[in-house]
C-alpha positions as CSV (number, residue, x, y, z in Angstrom):
1,M,109.8,122.0,-42.7
2,R,107.0,123.9,-44.4
3,E,108.6,123.1,-47.8
4,Q,108.6,119.4,-46.8
5,L,105.0,119.7,-45.6
6,E,104.0,121.3,-48.9
7,R,105.7,118.5,-50.9
8,I,103.8,115.8,-48.9
9,V,100.3,117.4,-49.1
10,S,100.7,118.1,-52.8
11,S,101.7,114.5,-53.6
12,R,99.4,112.0,-55.2
13,H,99.1,110.1,-51.8
14,F,97.4,113.1,-50.2
15,A,95.9,115.0,-53.2
16,R,92.4,113.3,-52.9
17,S,92.1,113.5,-49.1
18,Q,91.4,117.0,-47.9
19,R,90.9,115.7,-44.3
20,L,94.3,114.0,-44.1
21,R,95.9,117.1,-45.5
22,R,94.2,119.3,-42.8
23,F,95.2,116.8,-40.1
24,L,98.9,116.8,-41.1
25,I,99.1,120.5,-41.5
26,F,97.4,121.2,-38.2
27,T,99.7,119.0,-36.2
28,V,102.9,120.1,-37.9
29,E,102.0,123.8,-37.5
30,H,101.5,123.2,-33.7
31,L,104.8,121.5,-33.6
32,L,106.6,124.4,-35.3
33,A,104.8,126.9,-33.1
34,G,105.9,125.1,-29.9
35,T,102.3,124.2,-28.9
36,A,102.4,120.5,-29.6
37,D,101.3,119.8,-26.0
38,Q,97.8,121.0,-27.1
39,L,97.4,118.2,-29.6
40,K,94.8,116.2,-27.8
41,E,92.0,114.1,-29.3
42,Y,89.2,116.5,-28.4
43,L,90.9,119.5,-30.0
44,I,91.8,117.7,-33.2
45,G,88.2,116.3,-33.5
46,K,86.7,119.8,-33.2
47,V,89.1,121.8,-35.3
48,V,90.2,119.3,-38.0
49,F,87.1,117.1,-38.3
50,D,84.4,119.7,-37.5
51,R,83.0,117.9,-34.5
52,R,80.5,119.8,-32.2
53,C,81.2,121.0,-28.7
54,D,79.6,117.9,-27.2
55,Y,82.1,115.7,-29.1
56,D,83.1,112.7,-27.0
57,P,86.3,110.9,-28.3
58,R,85.3,107.8,-26.3
59,V,82.2,107.4,-28.5
60,D,83.3,108.8,-31.8
61,P,86.7,107.3,-32.9
62,I,87.2,109.6,-35.8
63,V,90.6,111.0,-34.7
64,R,92.1,107.5,-33.9
65,V,90.8,106.2,-37.2
66,E,92.2,109.0,-39.2
67,A,95.6,108.9,-37.3
68,R,96.0,105.3,-38.4
69,R,95.3,106.3,-42.0
70,L,97.7,109.3,-41.7
71,R,100.5,107.0,-40.5
72,S,99.8,104.6,-43.4
73,R,99.7,107.3,-46.0
74,L,102.9,108.9,-44.8
75,E,104.6,105.5,-45.0
76,A,103.3,105.0,-48.5
77,Y,104.6,108.5,-49.5
78,Y,108.1,107.9,-48.2
79,A,108.2,104.5,-49.9
80,A,107.5,106.1,-53.3
81,E,107.6,109.9,-54.1
82,G,109.3,110.8,-50.9
83,A,112.0,108.2,-51.0
84,G,114.7,110.7,-51.7
85,D,113.5,113.5,-49.3
86,R,116.0,114.6,-46.8
87,F,113.5,114.8,-43.9
88,Q,110.6,112.7,-42.8
89,I,107.5,113.8,-40.9
90,V,106.4,110.9,-38.8
91,V,103.4,110.5,-36.4
92,P,104.4,107.8,-33.9
93,T,101.8,105.3,-32.6
94,G,100.2,106.4,-29.4
95,T,100.5,110.2,-30.0
96,Y,99.3,112.9,-32.3
97,V,102.5,114.9,-32.1
98,P,104.6,114.5,-35.3
99,E,108.3,114.0,-35.2
100,I,110.9,115.4,-37.7
101,R,113.5,112.8,-38.7
102,E,116.5,113.1,-41.0
103,Q,116.3,110.4,-43.6
104,R,119.6,108.7,-44.4
105,V,119.2,107.0,-47.8
106,Q,121.8,104.2,-48.2
107,A,122.6,102.7,-51.5
108,T,121.7,99.0,-51.6
109,P,122.8,96.5,-54.1
110,A,120.2,95.9,-56.8
111,Q,118.1,92.8,-56.3
112,P,117.0,90.7,-59.2
113,A,113.4,91.6,-60.0
114,T,110.7,89.0,-60.3
115,T,108.8,89.9,-63.5
116,C,105.1,89.7,-63.2
117,I,103.4,89.8,-66.6
118,G,100.0,91.4,-66.9
119,L,97.4,89.6,-69.0
120,A,93.7,90.4,-69.9
121,V,91.5,87.6,-71.2
122,L,88.7,89.4,-73.1
123,P,85.2,87.9,-73.7
124,F,85.4,85.8,-76.9
125,A,83.3,87.0,-79.7
126,N,80.1,85.1,-80.3
127,L,80.0,84.4,-84.1
128,N,76.6,82.8,-84.0
129,A,73.5,84.6,-85.2
130,G,72.0,85.7,-81.8
131,P,73.1,86.9,-78.4
132,E,71.6,83.9,-76.7
133,E,74.9,82.2,-77.3
134,D,76.9,84.9,-75.5
135,Y,76.9,82.8,-72.3
136,F,78.8,80.0,-74.1
137,S,81.6,82.2,-75.6
138,D,81.9,84.1,-72.3
139,G,82.1,80.8,-70.4
140,L,84.9,79.4,-72.5
141,A,87.0,82.6,-72.0
142,E,86.3,82.6,-68.3
143,E,87.4,79.0,-68.0
144,I,90.7,80.0,-69.7
145,L,91.0,82.9,-67.3
146,R,90.5,80.7,-64.3
147,L,93.4,78.4,-65.5
148,L,95.8,81.2,-66.2
149,A,95.0,82.9,-62.9
150,S,96.7,79.9,-61.3
151,V,100.0,80.4,-63.2
152,N,103.0,81.8,-61.3
153,R,104.3,85.2,-62.5
154,L,101.0,86.0,-64.3
155,R,98.8,88.8,-63.1
156,V,95.5,88.1,-64.8
157,V,92.9,90.9,-64.8
158,G,89.5,90.0,-63.3
159,W,86.6,89.0,-65.4
160,H,84.4,92.0,-64.5
161,S,86.9,94.4,-66.0
162,A,87.4,92.2,-69.1
163,T,83.7,92.3,-69.8
164,Q,83.7,96.1,-69.7
165,L,85.8,96.0,-72.8
166,R,83.5,93.9,-74.9
167,G,83.6,95.1,-78.5
168,R,86.8,97.1,-78.0
169,D,89.3,94.3,-78.4
170,Q,91.1,96.0,-81.2
171,N,92.1,99.1,-79.3
172,Y,95.1,97.5,-77.6
173,Q,96.8,100.7,-76.4
174,E,93.6,101.7,-74.6
175,I,93.4,98.3,-73.0
176,H,97.1,98.6,-72.0
177,D,96.5,102.0,-70.4
178,Q,93.3,101.1,-68.6
179,L,94.2,97.6,-67.3
180,K,98.0,98.0,-67.1
181,V,98.5,94.7,-68.9
182,D,101.3,93.6,-71.3
183,Y,99.3,91.1,-73.3
184,V,95.7,90.6,-74.4
185,L,94.1,87.2,-75.2
186,R,91.1,87.6,-77.5
187,G,89.2,85.1,-79.6
188,S,85.9,84.0,-81.2
189,V,83.6,81.0,-81.0
190,R,81.3,79.6,-83.6
191,R,79.0,76.6,-82.9
192,A,77.4,74.5,-85.7
193,G,75.5,71.5,-84.4
194,D,77.8,69.4,-82.2
195,R,81.0,71.1,-83.6
196,V,82.7,74.2,-82.3
197,R,85.4,76.3,-83.9
198,V,87.5,78.4,-81.5
199,T,90.0,81.0,-82.7
200,A,92.4,82.6,-80.2
201,H,95.0,85.3,-80.5
202,L,97.6,86.5,-78.0
203,V,98.5,90.2,-78.7
204,D,101.2,92.4,-77.3
205,A,99.2,95.3,-75.9
206,Q,101.7,98.0,-76.5
207,R,102.9,97.0,-80.0
208,G,99.6,95.5,-81.2
209,S,101.5,92.6,-82.7
210,T,100.2,89.0,-82.5
211,E,102.5,86.8,-80.5
212,W,100.5,83.6,-81.0
213,S,97.3,82.5,-82.7
214,D,95.6,79.2,-83.5
215,V,92.3,77.8,-84.7
216,F,90.7,74.7,-83.0
217,D,87.9,72.6,-84.4
218,R,86.4,70.4,-81.7
219,H,83.4,68.2,-81.0
220,L,81.2,70.0,-78.4
221,D,82.0,67.3,-75.8
222,D,85.7,68.2,-76.0
223,V,85.5,72.0,-76.0
224,F,86.6,72.7,-72.5
225,G,89.7,70.6,-72.9
226,L,90.9,73.5,-75.1
227,Q,91.5,75.6,-72.0
228,E,94.6,73.6,-71.2
229,K,95.9,73.6,-74.8
230,I,95.4,77.4,-75.0
231,G,96.9,77.9,-71.6
232,E,100.0,75.9,-72.4
233,A,100.4,77.8,-75.7
234,I,100.2,81.2,-73.9
235,V,102.7,80.4,-71.1
236,D,105.1,78.9,-73.8
237,S,104.8,82.1,-75.8
238,L,105.5,84.3,-72.7
239,K,108.6,82.1,-71.9
240,L,107.0,81.0,-68.6
241,K,107.0,77.6,-67.0
242,L,103.6,76.2,-66.4
243,E,104.1,76.4,-62.6
244,L,100.7,76.6,-60.9
245,R,99.9,77.9,-57.4
246,G,98.3,74.9,-55.8
247,R,96.3,72.7,-58.2
248,S,94.9,74.2,-61.4
249,P,91.1,74.2,-61.9
250,A,90.1,70.9,-63.4
251,P,88.5,71.4,-66.8
252,P,84.9,70.2,-67.1
253,K,84.5,66.8,-68.6
254,G,82.5,66.9,-71.8
255,F,79.7,69.4,-72.3
256,S,76.7,68.2,-70.5
257,E,73.4,70.0,-69.8
258,S,74.8,70.6,-66.3
259,Q,77.8,72.4,-67.8
260,R,75.5,74.5,-70.0
261,L,73.4,75.5,-67.0
262,C,76.6,76.3,-65.1
263,L,77.7,78.7,-67.9
264,L,74.3,80.3,-67.9
265,G,74.5,80.8,-64.2
266,R,77.9,82.4,-64.3
267,F,76.7,84.7,-67.1
268,E,73.8,85.9,-64.8
269,F,75.9,85.9,-61.7
270,A,78.3,88.4,-63.3
271,K,75.5,91.0,-63.7
272,R,75.3,91.4,-59.8
273,T,71.7,92.5,-60.1
274,P,68.9,91.0,-57.8
275,E,67.3,89.4,-60.9
276,G,70.7,88.1,-62.1
277,L,71.6,86.6,-58.8
278,R,68.2,84.9,-58.4
279,S,68.5,83.5,-61.9
280,A,72.1,82.4,-61.3
281,V,71.0,80.4,-58.2
282,Q,68.3,78.7,-60.2
283,H,70.7,77.7,-63.0
284,F,73.4,76.5,-60.5
285,D,70.9,74.4,-58.6
286,R,69.6,72.8,-61.7
287,A,73.2,72.1,-62.8
288,V,73.8,70.4,-59.4
289,A,70.6,68.4,-59.6
290,L,71.8,67.0,-63.0
291,E,75.4,66.6,-61.9
292,P,75.9,66.5,-58.1
293,G,79.7,66.3,-58.6
294,N,79.9,69.7,-60.2
295,A,82.0,71.5,-57.5
296,L,82.1,74.9,-59.2
297,A,78.3,75.0,-59.5
298,H,78.0,74.3,-55.7
299,A,80.5,77.0,-54.9
300,L,78.9,79.6,-57.1
301,S,75.4,78.8,-55.9
302,A,76.7,79.4,-52.4
303,A,78.3,82.8,-53.4
304,A,75.2,84.0,-55.2
305,C,72.9,83.0,-52.3
306,A,75.2,84.7,-49.8
307,L,75.2,87.9,-51.9
308,L,71.4,87.8,-52.0
309,C,71.4,87.7,-48.2
310,E,74.1,90.4,-47.9
311,F,72.2,92.7,-50.3
312,A,69.0,92.1,-48.2
313,I,67.1,90.7,-51.1
314,L,66.6,87.4,-49.2
315,R,66.1,87.0,-45.5
316,P,69.4,85.7,-44.0
317,S,67.8,83.5,-41.3
318,E,66.0,81.5,-44.0
319,F,68.7,81.2,-46.7
320,V,72.2,81.3,-45.2
321,H,71.9,77.6,-44.3
322,K,71.4,76.8,-48.0
323,A,74.5,78.8,-49.0
324,R,76.6,77.1,-46.3
325,A,75.5,73.6,-47.3
326,S,76.4,74.4,-51.0
327,A,79.9,75.8,-50.0
328,L,80.7,72.8,-47.8
329,Q,79.6,70.4,-50.5
330,A,81.9,72.2,-53.0
331,L,84.8,71.8,-50.7
332,S,84.1,68.1,-50.2
333,L,84.3,67.7,-53.9
334,D,87.3,70.0,-54.5
335,A,89.4,70.8,-51.4
336,D,91.4,73.4,-53.4
337,S,88.4,75.4,-54.7
338,A,89.2,79.1,-54.1
339,E,85.6,80.0,-55.1
340,A,84.3,77.7,-52.3
341,Y,86.5,79.1,-49.6
342,N,85.6,82.6,-50.6
343,A,81.9,81.9,-50.5
344,L,82.2,80.1,-47.2
345,A,84.1,83.0,-45.7
346,L,81.3,85.4,-46.6
347,I,78.8,83.0,-45.2
348,T,80.8,82.6,-42.0
349,I,80.4,86.4,-41.4
350,F,76.7,85.8,-40.8
351,D,77.8,83.5,-37.9
352,W,80.0,86.3,-36.5
353,N,82.9,83.9,-36.4
354,W,85.4,86.5,-37.4
355,P,88.7,84.5,-37.0
356,E,87.3,81.6,-39.1
357,A,86.0,84.0,-41.8
358,E,89.4,85.7,-42.0
359,S,91.2,82.3,-42.2
360,L,88.8,81.3,-45.1
361,F,89.4,84.5,-47.0
362,R,93.1,84.1,-46.6
363,R,93.0,80.5,-47.8
364,A,91.0,81.6,-51.0
365,I,93.7,84.3,-51.7
366,D,96.5,81.8,-51.1
367,L,95.0,79.4,-53.6
368,N,94.5,82.2,-56.1
369,P,96.3,85.5,-55.5
370,N,94.6,86.9,-58.7
371,F,91.2,86.3,-57.1
372,A,90.0,89.9,-57.0
373,E,86.6,89.1,-55.5
374,A,88.2,87.4,-52.5
375,R,90.4,90.4,-51.8
376,H,87.4,92.7,-52.4
377,W,85.1,90.9,-49.9
378,F,87.8,90.4,-47.4
379,G,88.6,94.1,-47.3
380,S,85.1,95.6,-47.4
381,D,83.1,93.0,-45.6
382,L,85.4,92.0,-42.8
383,L,88.5,94.2,-42.3
384,A,86.7,97.5,-42.7
385,L,83.8,96.6,-40.5
386,H,86.2,95.9,-37.7
387,G,87.9,99.3,-38.1
388,R,91.0,97.7,-39.6
389,F,91.0,100.4,-42.3
390,D,94.7,100.3,-43.4
391,E,94.4,96.5,-44.1
392,A,91.0,97.0,-45.7
393,F,92.2,99.7,-48.1
394,E,95.2,97.5,-49.0
395,Q,93.0,94.5,-49.9
396,V,90.5,96.6,-51.9
397,R,93.4,98.4,-53.6
398,L,94.8,95.0,-54.7
399,A,91.4,93.9,-55.9
400,F,91.1,97.1,-57.9
401,E,94.5,96.5,-59.5
402,L,93.3,93.1,-60.5
403,D,89.9,94.2,-61.7
404,P,90.3,98.0,-62.4
405,L,87.0,98.4,-64.3
406,S,84.8,96.6,-61.7
407,V,82.0,98.9,-60.6
408,A,81.5,96.8,-57.4
409,I,85.1,97.3,-56.3
410,R,84.9,101.0,-57.1
411,E,81.8,101.2,-54.9
412,S,83.6,99.4,-52.1
413,Q,86.5,101.9,-52.3
414,G,84.0,104.6,-51.6
415,Y,82.3,102.5,-48.9
416,V,85.5,101.9,-47.0
417,S,86.4,105.6,-47.3
418,M,83.0,106.5,-45.8
419,L,83.5,104.2,-42.9
420,A,86.9,105.7,-42.3
421,R,85.3,109.2,-42.3
422,D,87.0,110.3,-45.5
423,F,83.7,111.5,-47.0
424,E,85.4,113.5,-49.8
425,A,87.2,110.5,-51.0
426,A,84.0,108.5,-50.7
427,L,82.2,111.0,-52.8
428,S,85.0,110.9,-55.4
429,F,84.9,107.1,-55.7
430,H,81.1,107.0,-55.9
431,S,81.0,109.7,-58.5
432,E,83.3,107.7,-60.6
433,T,81.0,104.7,-60.2
434,V,78.1,106.8,-61.5
435,Q,80.2,107.9,-64.5
436,L,81.0,104.3,-65.3
437,M,77.4,103.1,-64.9
438,P,74.9,106.0,-65.0
439,D,72.0,103.7,-64.3
440,S,73.5,102.2,-61.1
441,Y,71.0,102.9,-58.3
442,R,73.7,101.8,-55.8
443,G,76.1,104.5,-57.2
444,H,73.6,107.3,-57.0
445,A,72.5,106.2,-53.5
446,S,76.1,106.1,-52.3
447,V,76.8,109.6,-53.7
448,G,73.7,110.8,-51.8
449,R,75.0,109.3,-48.5
450,A,78.5,110.8,-49.0
451,L,77.0,114.2,-49.8
452,G,74.8,113.9,-46.7
453,F,77.8,113.4,-44.4
454,L,79.4,116.4,-46.0
455,G,76.4,118.5,-45.1
456,R,75.4,119.1,-48.8
457,Y,71.9,118.1,-48.1
458,D,70.1,119.4,-51.2
459,E,72.5,117.6,-53.6
460,A,72.3,114.5,-51.4
461,I,68.5,114.4,-51.6
462,E,68.5,114.8,-55.3
463,S,71.0,111.9,-55.8
464,L,68.8,109.7,-53.6
465,R,65.7,110.6,-55.5
466,L,67.4,109.7,-58.7
467,A,68.4,106.3,-57.1
468,R,64.7,105.8,-56.2
469,R,63.6,106.5,-59.7
470,I,65.9,103.8,-61.0
471,A,65.0,101.3,-58.2
472,P,61.8,102.3,-56.4
473,S,61.5,99.0,-54.5
474,V,64.9,99.0,-52.8
475,P,64.4,99.7,-49.0
476,A,68.0,100.8,-48.4
477,I,67.5,103.8,-50.7
478,L,64.5,104.9,-48.7
479,G,66.4,104.4,-45.5
480,G,69.2,106.6,-46.8
481,M,66.7,109.2,-48.0
482,G,65.1,109.4,-44.6
483,Q,68.5,109.7,-42.9
484,V,69.6,112.6,-45.0
485,L,66.2,114.4,-44.7
486,A,66.5,114.1,-40.9
487,Q,70.1,115.4,-41.0
488,A,68.8,118.3,-43.0
489,G,66.1,119.1,-40.4
490,Q,63.2,118.0,-42.6
491,K,61.8,115.7,-39.9
492,A,58.3,115.4,-41.3
493,Q,59.6,114.1,-44.6
494,A,61.9,111.7,-42.8
495,R,58.9,110.3,-41.0
496,E,57.1,109.9,-44.3
497,C,60.0,107.6,-45.3
498,L,59.6,105.6,-42.1
499,A,55.9,105.1,-42.9
500,E,56.6,104.0,-46.4
501,L,59.2,101.5,-45.2
502,K,56.7,100.0,-42.8
503,K,54.3,99.5,-45.7
504,M,57.0,97.8,-47.7
505,A,57.7,95.5,-44.7
506,D,54.1,94.2,-44.9
507,T,54.8,92.5,-48.2
508,S,58.6,92.1,-48.5
509,F,61.8,91.8,-46.4
510,V,63.1,95.2,-45.3
511,Q,66.4,95.2,-43.4
512,S,66.2,96.7,-39.9
513,T,69.0,99.2,-40.5
514,A,66.9,101.1,-43.0
515,F,64.7,102.1,-40.1
516,A,67.6,102.5,-37.7
517,F,69.4,105.0,-40.0
518,I,66.4,107.3,-39.9
519,H,65.6,107.0,-36.2
520,S,69.3,107.6,-35.4
521,A,69.3,110.8,-37.5
522,L,66.1,111.9,-35.8
523,G,67.8,111.5,-32.5
524,E,65.5,108.7,-31.5
525,I,68.1,106.5,-29.8
526,D,65.8,103.9,-28.2
527,E,63.9,103.3,-31.5
528,A,67.1,103.0,-33.5
529,L,68.6,100.5,-31.0
530,G,65.4,98.5,-31.1
531,Y,65.7,98.0,-34.8
532,L,69.4,97.2,-34.6
533,E,68.5,94.5,-32.0
534,Q,65.9,93.2,-34.4
535,G,68.5,93.0,-37.1
536,C,70.9,91.3,-34.8
537,R,68.3,88.6,-34.0
538,Q,67.7,88.1,-37.8
539,R,71.5,88.0,-38.5
540,E,71.2,90.8,-41.0
541,F,74.5,91.6,-42.6
542,S,74.2,95.4,-42.5
543,V,73.9,95.4,-38.7
544,I,77.6,94.5,-38.2
545,A,78.6,97.9,-39.6
546,M,77.4,99.5,-36.4
547,K,80.9,99.4,-34.9
548,V,82.2,101.9,-37.5
549,H,79.3,103.3,-39.5
550,P,79.2,107.1,-39.0
551,A,75.4,107.1,-39.0
552,F,75.6,105.2,-35.7
553,D,78.2,107.4,-33.9
554,Q,75.7,108.8,-31.4
555,L,74.5,105.3,-30.6
556,R,77.8,103.6,-29.9
557,G,78.2,104.8,-26.4
558,E,74.8,103.4,-25.2
559,P,74.9,100.3,-23.0
560,R,72.4,98.6,-25.3
561,A,74.7,99.2,-28.3
562,Q,77.7,98.0,-26.4
563,R,75.9,94.8,-25.5
564,L,74.9,94.3,-29.2
565,M,78.5,94.7,-30.4
566,T,79.7,92.3,-27.7
567,R,77.1,89.8,-28.8
568,M,78.4,90.0,-32.4
569,G,82.0,89.9,-31.3
570,M,82.7,93.4,-32.6
571,R,84.3,94.9,-29.5
C-alpha cells in the first residue's frame, strides 16, 4: 500500500499540491496503523492544514473543501496514470477514512474516436506603414476565428493566446508545442485607399508545410465577406464538413464607420487594462450610435462595462444597468450571440441571481464550446465563489486548454487555488503569470497574497510593494498590503494603509473589501463586517467572495456575516 501511495503522490496529478499529498499520506498512514477512527475534521485541520488550537470546523471549511479536491484528484489519477494500477485508494463521500480497493481492469472493445483538430488563428500581419492599422488586421483575423470556432470537430485556440505569438508565426514547432494545435492559419493585410489585399496560409504545425494558401483582392466594403471564403477553404482542406454548432456568426455587412469603431473597441478590449476597457466602451458606444443594429458592439460594450465594475474601476450601482441594457439589446438583435449571453451572465451575478447566471453561462458555452472566456468566467466568478471547486477547476482548466497563453486565465487558476486553500498551487500559478508578464500589477499583488497566506510575510510585502510601484492608484493592492502587514503583526503600518485608503475614497471609488481585508486581519470583526455590509449595499462584486475567501474565515461564523450571505443567496 505504501508503494501505491508513493506512486500516487509522485504523479503529475499531485506533484504541485503539497497539501493534498500531506492529506492523503496522513489518512492512509492512520488506516495502515489501525487508527482510522481518529480521522476527524478537527485533527486533520490541525495536523495537515496547520490550524490553531481554536480551530472550529463549523466556521472554517478547509478540510471539507480539500477532501472534495482530494476525491477529484484521485479520480483523475486513476483515469490516467493509474489506470493500470492493481489497487485503488478511495476516500468515500461523507468520511475522511480511505478505502483500499482492488481494481479489476476489463478489456473493452475499442470505440471509434472522434477526431478534434486543433487550430490557431494568428494575428494577421499589418503590411501598412504604421501600427495604427493593427486594429484592422487583428479584427479580420478575429472575425475568421469567430467563424471557425463554430465549426464542429475544430478546437480553435483563444484570441488572447494567439496575440501572444505575434511576430513568431514562422516557428511552427514552438506554436505546436505551446498551443497543442495541428494547424496554424496566418496571413497579412495591406490597405490602399478603398482596396484591400489579404493573403492567408494554412500551415501544418508539425511539418511546417503549407496545406492551403490564397490571395484575395477586395473592395473595402466586401472585406469581411472573406471570412466565409477563408473558412470554407480551411474546412475543405482539413476534410471537414462545414457543420456549425448553432448558427455561425453573421459577417458584418460592408465596412462602415461603425464597423471600424467596433474593431478599434475589440483591439482595446483585448488589453484588459482599465484604460483599454474604458476606451473600448467608448468605441463600442459610438459604433452603436452610428449603427444601432450592430449586435456584437452591444454585446462587447456590455462585457467591457461589466468588467469595469467587477474590477472596481466603476461603481456597480451606477453602471451595471448600462451593461445589462446593452446585453439585452444584443440578444434582441441576435438571439444566438454567445458573447451576449456571456456578458449577461456576468451582469446577472451582480443581481445575485445565481441559477439564472449559471443558465446563461451554460447557454454561451453551448453556443460556442470554444469560447474560453465564458468557461473562464463561469469557473472563477460563479462556481468557485460558491465553493464548487471541482467544477470551477474543470471549467478554468478547459478555458486554459483553449487559451493556454492567456494571462487572465492563468491568474484565475491561481485565484481558484487560493479560494480552495491550496496556497502553494496559487503561488505557482501567480508566479507563472509574473514570468509571462513582468509588469502585471495583478500578478505581483496575487503573488503577495499567496505568500501572505503561506506565512512568508517579508516576501509577500515586497511583492505587494512592487505591485504598488507599477499601479500606485489601485486600491485593492493597498488592501492586500494592509492585510499582509496585519498578518505579520505590523499593525501600525497596516493602519497607515487604512488611512491612505480613506484618502483615496475621498476622490475615487474604493471597494469596501479593501478596508474589510485589513480590519479582518487586525481582528477588528465589527469594522470588517461593517465594510462588507456597505459593499453588499453597493452590489460590489468582490463581496460575494466572503463565503469562501480565506481572509474572511474568522468572520464567517458571525451572525452578521451569516445574514449577509443569506441576503446574497450564498448559503
